C-alpha positions as CSV (number, residue, x, y, z in Angstrom):
1,M,135.2,108.9,59.3
2,I,137.3,108.4,62.8
3,L,134.6,108.1,64.4
4,K,133.2,105.7,63.1
5,L,135.8,103.5,62.9
6,A,136.0,103.8,66.8
7,S,132.4,103.3,67.7
8,P,132.4,99.4,67.6
9,L,135.3,99.6,69.4
10,L,133.8,102.7,72.1
11,L,131.3,100.5,72.5
12,A,132.6,97.4,73.6
13,L,134.7,99.0,75.7
14,L,131.5,100.4,77.5
15,L,129.8,97.4,77.7
16,S,132.6,96.4,79.0
17,A,132.7,98.7,81.6
18,Q,129.0,97.8,83.2
19,N,130.3,94.3,84.2
20,Y,133.7,95.2,85.7
21,I,134.1,94.5,90.0
22,V,136.3,98.0,91.3
23,P,138.5,95.7,93.1
24,G,137.4,96.3,96.7
25,R,134.1,96.7,96.2
26,P,131.9,94.1,97.4
27,R,129.1,93.4,94.6
28,P,125.7,94.6,95.6
29,A,124.1,92.8,98.2
30,A,121.4,90.3,96.2
31,A,117.6,91.3,95.9
32,G,114.7,89.8,98.1
33,G,115.7,88.0,101.0
34,D,111.9,88.2,102.2
35,C,108.9,86.1,102.1
36,T,108.7,87.5,98.6
37,D,111.2,85.2,97.4
38,H,109.0,82.3,97.8
39,S,106.2,81.4,95.4
40,N,102.6,82.5,95.3
41,L,102.8,84.8,97.6
42,E,99.2,85.6,98.7
43,V,99.6,88.0,101.7
44,F,103.1,89.9,103.9
45,Y,102.6,91.9,106.4
46,L,105.5,93.1,107.8
47,G,106.0,94.6,111.5
48,S,108.3,97.2,110.7
49,D,104.7,98.8,108.2
50,L,102.8,99.6,111.7
51,G,102.9,103.0,113.1
52,T,104.5,104.5,116.3
53,V,103.8,101.7,119.8
54,S,101.3,102.8,120.8
55,S,98.6,104.1,118.2
56,A,95.5,102.6,117.6
57,V,95.9,100.1,114.8
58,S,93.2,101.1,112.2
59,A,95.1,99.1,109.0
60,W,97.7,96.9,108.0
61,S,99.1,97.0,104.4
62,D,99.8,94.0,102.4
63,S,103.5,93.9,101.2
64,S,103.0,91.0,98.4
65,G,101.4,93.3,95.8
66,N,98.3,91.6,95.7
67,G,96.8,94.9,97.6
68,N,95.1,92.3,100.2
69,D,95.1,95.5,103.4
70,M,93.8,94.4,106.5
71,S,91.6,97.3,108.2
72,Q,89.2,98.4,110.5
73,A,87.1,100.9,111.3
74,T,85.5,100.2,114.2
75,G,87.8,102.6,117.0
76,D,86.5,99.7,119.8
77,E,87.8,97.0,117.6
78,Q,91.3,98.2,117.1
79,G,94.3,96.9,118.6
80,T,97.2,98.9,119.3
81,V,100.9,98.8,118.3
82,A,103.0,97.0,120.1
83,T,107.0,95.9,120.0
84,L,108.0,92.4,120.1
85,G,111.4,91.3,119.9
86,T,113.3,93.7,117.8
87,G,109.7,94.0,116.2
88,K,106.8,95.8,116.1
89,S,103.4,93.7,116.6
90,V,99.7,94.4,117.0
91,L,98.3,93.9,120.4
92,F,95.4,92.4,120.5
93,D,93.3,92.6,123.6
94,G,91.3,89.1,123.7
95,S,88.1,91.0,123.5
96,N,87.2,92.0,120.4
97,D,90.3,93.1,118.2
98,S,90.5,92.3,114.5
99,L,92.0,93.1,111.5
100,E,89.7,92.2,108.6
101,M,91.3,91.6,105.0
102,D,89.9,93.7,102.6
103,S,89.8,90.2,100.2
104,V,88.4,86.6,101.6
105,F,91.3,84.0,99.9
106,T,90.6,80.4,100.1
107,A,93.1,77.4,100.8
108,T,91.9,75.0,99.4
109,G,95.0,72.8,98.3
110,V,98.6,73.4,99.7
111,F,99.5,76.5,102.1
112,T,102.5,77.7,104.1
113,I,101.7,80.4,106.9
114,A,104.5,81.7,109.1
115,T,104.4,84.4,111.6
116,V,105.3,84.9,115.2
117,V,103.2,85.4,118.6
118,N,103.3,85.8,121.5
119,A,99.8,85.0,123.7
120,D,99.4,86.5,126.7
121,T,96.9,84.1,127.5
122,V,97.1,80.8,125.4
123,S,94.7,78.4,128.2
124,S,91.3,79.4,125.9
125,T,91.6,79.1,121.9
126,R,92.6,81.5,120.4
127,T,92.6,82.9,116.8
128,I,95.5,84.5,115.2
129,V,94.2,83.6,110.9
130,G,91.1,82.4,110.2
131,G,87.9,82.4,108.5
132,T,84.6,81.0,108.5
133,L,83.3,77.7,106.2
134,G,79.5,78.5,107.3
135,G,77.0,76.2,109.0
136,G,76.9,77.2,113.0
137,S,78.8,78.5,115.7
138,S,80.7,75.8,116.4
139,A,80.9,73.6,113.1
140,G,81.4,76.7,110.3
141,K,85.0,77.2,111.6
142,A,88.0,77.3,110.1
143,S,92.0,78.8,110.9
144,L,95.3,78.3,108.7
145,I,96.4,78.6,112.7
146,R,95.3,79.4,115.5
147,F,96.1,78.2,119.7
148,D,94.3,75.5,121.2
149,G,93.4,75.8,124.7
150,G,93.6,72.5,126.2
151,V,93.5,69.6,123.8
152,G,94.7,66.6,125.4
153,G,95.1,67.9,128.4
154,V,98.2,70.4,126.8
155,T,97.6,73.9,125.2
156,E,99.1,73.7,121.8
157,F,99.4,75.4,117.9
158,T,97.0,73.8,115.9
159,V,95.9,74.1,112.1
160,R,92.7,73.8,112.0
161,T,89.6,73.0,108.7
162,Q,86.3,72.6,110.0
163,T,83.0,71.9,107.8
164,P,80.0,71.7,109.6
165,S,80.0,68.4,109.0
166,G,82.5,67.9,111.5
167,G,85.8,68.4,111.7
168,D,90.2,67.8,112.6
169,Y,93.3,69.6,113.3
170,T,97.2,68.5,113.9
171,A,98.0,69.5,117.1
172,A,101.7,71.0,117.9
173,D,104.5,70.7,121.3
174,A,103.0,72.4,124.3
175,V,103.2,75.9,124.2
176,A,103.6,78.9,126.8
177,D,101.7,82.0,127.7
178,D,103.8,85.3,127.1
179,T,106.9,83.5,125.6
180,T,107.3,84.8,121.8
181,Y,107.1,82.1,118.7
182,I,108.5,82.0,115.1
183,V,106.1,79.5,113.3
184,V,105.9,77.5,110.0
185,A,102.9,75.6,109.4
186,G,100.9,74.4,106.4
187,R,99.6,71.2,104.4
188,K,101.8,69.8,101.6
189,S,99.8,67.9,98.6
190,D,99.1,65.2,100.2
191,D,96.7,66.7,103.2
192,S,99.4,66.0,105.4
193,L,100.5,68.9,108.2
194,F,103.4,70.3,109.0
195,I,104.0,72.9,112.0
196,Y,107.7,74.2,112.9
197,I,107.7,75.9,116.4
198,D,111.4,78.0,116.7
199,G,112.2,76.4,113.9
200,V,112.0,72.4,115.4
201,D,109.4,70.0,113.4
202,A,106.1,69.8,115.9
203,S,103.5,68.3,113.5
204,D,101.9,64.8,115.0
205,G,101.6,63.3,111.6
206,N,97.8,64.2,110.8
207,S,96.3,65.4,107.5
208,R,93.0,66.1,106.8
209,S,91.6,67.6,103.3
210,G,89.2,71.1,103.1
211,T,88.9,74.4,102.5
212,I,90.2,77.4,104.8
213,P,88.9,80.2,103.9
214,T,90.8,83.2,105.2
215,Q,89.3,87.1,106.0
216,R,90.6,87.7,109.3
217,M,93.2,87.9,112.0
218,G,92.5,88.1,115.5
219,R,88.9,86.5,116.3
220,D,87.4,84.0,113.4
221,G,84.7,84.5,111.6
222,H,82.1,84.0,113.8
223,D,83.7,86.6,116.2
224,Q,84.7,84.0,118.5
225,E,88.0,82.6,119.7
226,P,89.5,85.9,120.5
227,Y,93.3,86.7,120.1
228,H,94.5,88.2,123.4
229,G,98.5,88.8,122.7
230,E,100.7,90.2,119.5
231,I,101.2,88.8,116.7
232,G,104.0,90.3,114.3
233,T,105.3,89.5,110.6
234,T,103.1,87.4,109.1
235,C,103.0,85.3,105.2
236,V,101.3,83.1,103.8
237,W,101.5,81.4,100.8
238,L,98.8,79.4,98.5
239,A,102.2,76.7,98.1
240,D,103.7,73.9,100.0
241,H,107.3,75.9,101.1
242,E,108.2,73.9,104.5
243,A,111.4,72.5,102.3
244,S,111.9,76.2,102.6
245,E,111.4,76.6,106.5
246,Q,114.7,77.3,108.0
247,T,115.7,80.3,105.3
248,I,111.7,81.4,106.3
249,H,112.0,80.7,109.6
250,D,115.5,82.9,109.9
251,Y,113.8,86.1,107.8
252,L,111.0,86.6,110.4
253,D,113.8,86.5,113.3
254,T,115.4,89.2,111.9
255,Q,112.2,90.8,111.7
256,H,111.4,90.4,116.0
């Protein structure tokens, strides 16, 4: 009988204890703080998930929860693990290295891509993340982001959508060889494109609708525009996260 009477009180004490903060002990750190904090995450490639430096990259796992891993079975086309700042990256040779996504995802509307890159050569066009729309080799390219060599007399980051009937892209500020950049770019609901380089808005105000099928890192879907340099932690969302650009930038900065 005593136990039965004491049970409600005991239960209340136990429940209260669960929420009790011991003096002098910090609260548990909040969960998250990475690309998963933002909605509609499609792919999430972490530099810290790569192997030992100088080893060949046959696969790069997707940490988004969507299982969209990247792989490269052909040894001659595998990049190597390299350092990029304080983190790790994939070094692509500018010839035929690439990583293939297990499945193609398509940006038909809004999207955001964030990445950390350092190109050995930016004087020619280099695809960072892109795919193929079909059509001819020069008319069917699509890129979430790439370097464009010599556009308007300078070398720039661009977001590009191009159909077989023609295309357009938005150009950002001039960029340099052998320089690490944190880039956050994308397309908004009104089709305007945005690019932030190291936290600075570098968009030229262009807009472009269209489809961007994405299947590869390091080359476009026509095996052209090979990337020469390093690509580190990369996230893609099928959502407009321009308002969170600073938070995203700061996270990537902690990774590299």
